[in-house]
N, C-alpha and C positions, 0 to 999 in steps of 0.2 A: 382535339381527340378526333382519331381518324374512325369513321367509322364504314362499312360496306353497306351498300345499297344494292339489293335486289328488284328485279321487276319482271314480268314476262309470263307469270304462272297463270293459271284458267283451267277452265274446265272443257274436257277434250273427248272422243269418242275412243274405245279403243281402237288400235292402228292408227291414231293419229299422230300428229308432232305438235310440239312446241318448244320454244327458244327463250332459255333463261338467261339474264344477263347479271352480270354483278362488277358493280365499281366503286372505288373508294371516295369517299368524301371527307374533307375537312383537309388537314395539313398534308402536305406532301409525303408520299407513303412510298416505300419501297416496297416492289412485290418480290417475295423469295419464292413462294410457294401459295397457289390458290387452290382451292379444293371446293366439291360441291358434296354437302351431307344431307340425310334426309330424314325426316321422322314420322313413321306412319301413326296412326292412333291406338295407342296403349302399347307402345311398342318402342325401347330408344334409340336414340340417334345416332344411325349408321353411314358409316362412311360410301360415296356413291364413285366420285372421279376424283382426282388432283393432276393439276398442270406445274410441274418445275418452270419456273419464266427464267431461271439461270441456264438450263440448259437445254431447255424442251422437252424434258421427260414428260412422260401421260401414264397414269394409272389408272386401272376402272377396277371396280368391283363385277366378278364374274358373271351377276345376273344383267349388267348391262352391256357387258361388252358387243360390238356389233349393231348397237342398239342406238346408244347416245354415244355423242363425241363433245369433247372439252377443248376450248379453242381462246385464243386471246386477240386484242389489237391494242399491240403496245403505244400507238399514236392515240388511244381513248383511254389506256391504262385500264381496259377492261375485258373482263373475262367472260365466257359464253359457255352456256349446254344446249346444245343440241340436242332434241329427245325426238326420237322416232319412233314407228312400231310400239306406240305407248300400250301399256297393259293396265288393267285394274291395279295389280298388285304394285305399280309404280306412284298410286295415289299417295302423297303425304305432302308434309311441307319442307319446301327444299329450302338450305341454308349453303349460304356461301361463307367461307372462312380463311383467313390467310396465316400463313404462319410467321414469326419473327425469324432472325436469321439463324436460331437453335434449332428450328424446325418444331415450336410448340405453336397451335395454332390458337392463336390470344385475339383475333380478331376476327370477330363476324356480325353477319348482317341478322335482319330482323324476322329474314325467312318470307316463304311466299307458297302460297297453297297451290299445288298440282292437283287436279283431282279428273282421273279416267273412269269414263262411265263404260260399263260395258254391252 
């Protein structure tokens, strides 16, 4: 069974930066689209950004445009989320997710905590 493993979360002051990583473990895994979602305390899980590994297209939610950058390293089969100019509202558990070839997010990581202090 494939799992996604996230790393790179932590505590940072407002204005700081963090880089999250996500890589699949387990059997060979074909990546179609991988994305980052986040869930703040008491809120639903929300979409942050996605990268289509087939054509390279990227999508961002408005609140992170210009501050977050999604990227990939095909040789390592790893996806990254570079987060700059972090704000307290970015505090959440960040989840990596991948779609099957139909576009359904069916594989998830365990989440990594990002805390931004004011």
